[in-house]
N, C-alpha and C positions, 0 to 999 in steps of 0.2 A: 491519431495513433502515433505518428512519427514523433511529434513533440513529446508525448507522454513517454515514449521509449527513450528519447534523448534524456529526459529527466531521470529515468531509471538508470541509464548509463552513467550519468554524473554521480548518482548516489552509489552505484555499484562500486565505483573506484575511489570515492572521496575519502574512504578510510584506509585504503589498501597501502598507502605510503607507510603507515605505522607498522604494517605487517611484513614489509619487505625491506626493512632497514638492515636486516642481518640474516644469519642462517649459515650453517656450516655444511658444505657440500663436498663430497669426495669426488675424485676424478671420474668415477663412473656415474656421477650425478645421483648417487644414493644419498638421501638426506639423513644426517645424523640427528636423531630425536633428542631434544633437550627440554628441560623444564622451562617454564616461562621466565623465571628469575635469571637463569643462566643465559637464555636467549636474548632477553631484553637488555640486560646490563643494569637493571634497576634493582636495588636492594630494599628489603623491607625491615622496619616499617617505612612507609613512604614519607618522604620529606615534601612538605607543601611548598614547593619551589617551582614557579612558573618556568624558569630557565631550563628545567629538566625535561620539558616536553617540547619537542621540535617536530616539524613536519616538512618533508622534502617535497615542496610544492611542484618543482620541476619534474621530479620523477612521477608524482601523482598525475600531472597533466599528460605526461608521456603515456602512462598506462590508460588513461581515459581515451586518448587519441587512438591507441592501438586497439582497444576494445571496440571503438566506434567503427573500425574498418570491417567488422563482421556485420554487414548490413545489406538488406535487399534494396535500399534506396540510397541515392547520393547524399553526401553531407550538404548542409548541416543536419538534415533529418537522419534519424537512425531507425530502421525498421527490422525487427527480428520476431518472426512468428514463433510461438512456442513449439518446440520440437523440430523446427526446420533445420536445414543444413547449417545456416549461419548461427542459429541458436546453439547447436551442438558444438560448433567451433568456439563460440564465445565461452561456453561452459568449460571446454578444455583449457582455454586461456586462463580462466579464473582458477581452475583446479591446479594449474601449474604454479600460479602465484602463491596459492595456499601451500602447496608442497614446498616451494622454496622458502616459505616462512616457517617451516617446521611443524605445520599442523597435520594431524591425522585426519583423513577425509572419509566421510560417509555420504552416500547418496541414497535417498529413499525411493519408493516406487513411483513418485510423481516428479522426481528430479530436484527436490530440495537438496542443496549441497551444504553439508554441515562439517565445518572444520573445527577440531578440538585441540586446545592447548592445555596440557596437563598442569594441574595445580599441585601444591605441596602435600595435599591430603587427598589422595585418590578415593573416589566413592562418594564424595559430597556432591550436592546439587551444583550444577554449573551456573555461572553468570553468563547470560547470553545477549548477543546483539543481532539485530535483523535489519530489514529494509534493504534486502537484495545483495549487499555485501557490506558488512560493517566491521568496526574495529574489535579488538580483543583486549582484555585487561593485560597490563604488562606482567603482572605476577600476583601471586596470592595463594591461599590455601584451597580455593575453589577452582575447578576447571573453568576455562573460558571457551565459549562456543561462538563461532561466527557463522551466520546462516545466510545462504543465497536463496532467497525465497522468490522464485520466478513467478511469472504470470500475474503480476500485480493488478493489471487492468482487466484481466480475463475473469469472467464469471465472479465478479465481486470479490477480488482478492482470494482467488481459488486456493492457493497452496497454504496460506496461513489459516484459512477456514478448516482445511483438512488437518493441519497440525493441531488445531484446537479441538479436533474430534468430531467433525460434522459427518455423522454416519449417512445422513440423507444425501449430502453432496457426493460422498463416495459412491453411493448407490446410483445416483443420477448420472454420474460420469460414465457408467457402463453403457448407458443408452444415448450418450451425447455424441453428435456428429456435426461436422462443419457443413458449409454450403456446397462442398464437393463430395459430400457423403463419406468423408473419412472420419472414422470414429476416434474419440479421444483415446480409447484403449489402444487402437492400432497405431496411432501417431506416437504415443508414449513408448510402445514396444519397438517401433522403428528407430527411436532415439536411444534405445538401450534400457528403458525403464519398464515399470509395470510387470515385473517378474511375478509378483503376487497380484492377481487381478482384482482382489478385494481391497487393495491399497492398505492392507493391515499393518504394514510397518511404518505408516506415515503418522498415525496418531501419537501424540506425546503423552507420556505418563504425567500425572499431576505433580509428581516430584522431580521432574526432569530438570527444571531450572529454578534457581533461587531468585533470579531477577531477569528481566528482558528490557533492553533499552534500544531505541530506534532514533536515528538521525535523519532529518529530512529538510528540504527547503520549506519555507512557510506556506507557499502557494497563496500568499496574500501580501498586502503592502505595508502592514503595520510596522514591522521591524525596520524596514528601509526608511519609511517616512519619519520614524521617531529616532533614527540613528542608533538603534540598539543592536548589539552583536549577537545575542543569543535569546531565543524564546524557550521557556521551560513550560511544557505542556502539562496542564493540570487535569484536563478531561478531553475526551474525543466524542464528538457529536454522534448520536445514534441515527444511522440511515435506514430508510425504508423505501422500497420500490413498489410501484403499483402499475398494473397493466389493465387497460379499460378498452372495451370494444362496444360501439354502438352500431345497430343495424337499422337502416331506413329504407325508403323506396327511391330507387333511381328514376331518372327521367330526363327528357330533353330540357336543356336550360332555357329555351325560348318558349316551348309549347306548354310547359307545366306552370300554371299560375301560382303565385306565392301562397294564397290561402290553402291550396291543396297539397302542399309539399310536406314531406316527412324527411327532412334533410339531416342525415347523420353527421355531415360536416359542421353544420351550425350547432348541433348538440355538443360536438367536441370543442368547438370554439367557446361556447358558453361555459363549459366545464373548466377549460383552461383559465378563464377569468375568475371562476369560482375558487380555484386553487389559490390564486393570488389573494383573493378576499379573505379566505379562511386563515391563511398564514398570517396576514397582517392583523387579523382580529385576535390572534393569540396573545398579543400584547408584549411579545418578547422579540428582541432583535436576533436572538439565537434560533428562532424558528424560521426555516426557509423551505421553499417549495419551488420546483422547477419542472415545467412540462418540456422535457427534452426531445420527445418524439411525438409527432402528430402526422398521421398518414391518412390519406383519403383514397377511397376506391370508387370509381375506376381511375380517378386522377386525370380526367379530361376537362378542359376549360368549358366545354359546352354540355357537360353532363352533371346532373345533380348527384352528389355523393350518396351512394347506397350503403356505404360502410365507412366507419372511421376507427382509428386505433390511436390511443394515447399511451405514453409511458411517463410516469411521474416520479420524481425523486423528492422525498421529504426528509428533513433532518432537524435534529434538536439535541441539546445536551440533556433535556428533560424528556424521558421516554413517554410519560403519561401525557404531557402536553402535545407531543408529536402524534401520539395515537389518537387523541381527540381531534386533531386536524384531519387525520385519515378518516375518522368516522364522519366528519362533516363533509368531506369530499364524496364519500359514498352516498350520504343523504342527498347531496346535490345531484349526483349522477342519476339516482332513482327519480328525483323530482323533475329533472330536465327531460329524461326519457318519456315520462308520462305527459308532460306539458307539450312536448314536440311530436308526440306520436311515433317515437322510435323505440326500438327494443334495446335494453341494456344486455348485450350478449355475454359480457364478461366483466367482472370486477375482481381482479386477482392481486393479492398482496404477495409479491414474489419473495421478498425478504423483509424482515422486520427486526433488525438487530438492536440489542440494548446498548446504551452508552457505556463507556469505560472511563474509570477514574484512575489517574496516575497514583501509584502508591507513595505515601508520604515519605518513606525511607529513601525511595529513589529520587523524589523531588529534592530532598535535603542533600543527597549526594551530588545532584546536578548543580544546585545552588552553590555548594561548597567548591565545586570544580571551577565555576565561573569566577568566584572570589579569588581563588588561588591564581588563576590565570589573568586576573585584573580585567575581566571582560564584563561589560554591562549586560544585564539580563532583564527579562520581563516575563512574568507568569501570564499564560494565555491559554485559550481554548483552541483545539484543532477542530475546525468545522468540515474539513475533509477527513475521510476515514482511511485508516492505514492498517498494515499487518498488526500493529500493536493493539488495535481494537479487539482482535481475536486472541492474540497471545496473552492479553490480560486475563483470559479465562484459565490460563495455565500457570501464570507466575506474576509476582508484583511487577508492574510495568511503568515505564517512563518514556517520554519523547523529548528530543532536542530539536528545535527549529533554528535555521540560519536564514538571513535575509535573501531575497531574490529580487531581481530587477522588476520594479513596478508591480510586484506580486504575480507576475505572469506565470502560468502553468498550463501544460497541455497545448503549447503553441510554440512556433519556431523561435520567438523572441525570449523564451525562457532562459534565464542565466543566473548563475551564482558566481561571485568573484572568487579567485584563488585564495584571497585572504580570508573571506568568510568561510570557505570550505575548510581551510586549515584550522580556523578557530573552532569549527564544529567538530573536527577530528580530535582536537586536543581536549575539548570538553567531554566528548564521548569516552576517550581513552582514560582520562582521569576519573570520570564517573565510574566506569567499569572497574578500574583499579581499586577504588575505594570500596565498591560493593563486593569485590572478590575477597576482601579482607574481612568486611563487617557483616556480610549476609548471614 
């Protein structure tokens, strides 16, 4: 959790240097609203000149360090639970940066923070950037929107699912509570959100955005190993999660002979190996499966497990191929339960999301940006899923990857260099600038 939040922290601020290079503030700290062209200093039509795009890396790092101070755990880890005191303070810090940048700010019922920069033709669809806080196009006829989409790791990218219009999730949240029996609704209200308990203001209209672009670390080693500066994502793998419970007969580990056992633990172990088998049989390296949770009851060394619980993650860029793997896993679960004399108590598909393809116009804009900036790039697939997977349901989507140390993600060693972060910022900014003119 701490490493994941550290990654979110880095991404939260990696674009902010572009947004706080200027701004006109009166003595009473009232922000003078300006159009993007006036604020940025860039005139249109854009000149494809890499020297025009600079990033203040020192200021960026300062902002990252300051945001990291809002944490429940000591550095280098960063822990902020959604709607906690530190989360509220961090949000206030981000909103202040947005305000200083001349953005108008709106927060919805679950705490998505949306900063808007006016284009030259009000009323047109906006060009948007996400992944927790991202850049804004310098100027153009389309409005620019920067979104702070919190709770990335919570409930399978909770807030972008809601933005994409998940009515079932909005309904489920009303009955959701944590292990201290604090409901999601009460926690959101305590933080100043959920004025509308049905979360009705969160869902985006299909015409809200003309494009959505997200910048992220690769979470894999390809870019670093090949010495490539930028990854241009062409597709995001489709994830699915499964929960499985077996019920057997418990007993003393010494007194119950092997032929008389109905061991729920061995049923789970056999199914875990079956998951690997079915994934490998798919014939594609893009098919993956992970048994991330395997729990036994009662969990004593001298007791035969009477119950087992598994949670499985399966992913693929081909939805049908992934779904066939899920079918085979279910068939194996039924077969194993019969053969071992245990009961298949539950086989539940928790979520089964479709894959997302990057829009060709956004891909071209990203490629053009790397060429202007003289940065090497590689087209690639995202095998981790992101807010963009769900935002693709609402707008043409694209993703930009930057290298990270050894591909590490969700662990303390996770790291992206200031130079790579700056490169990603510039590619994102120029991509959005191009889209804000041409969308």
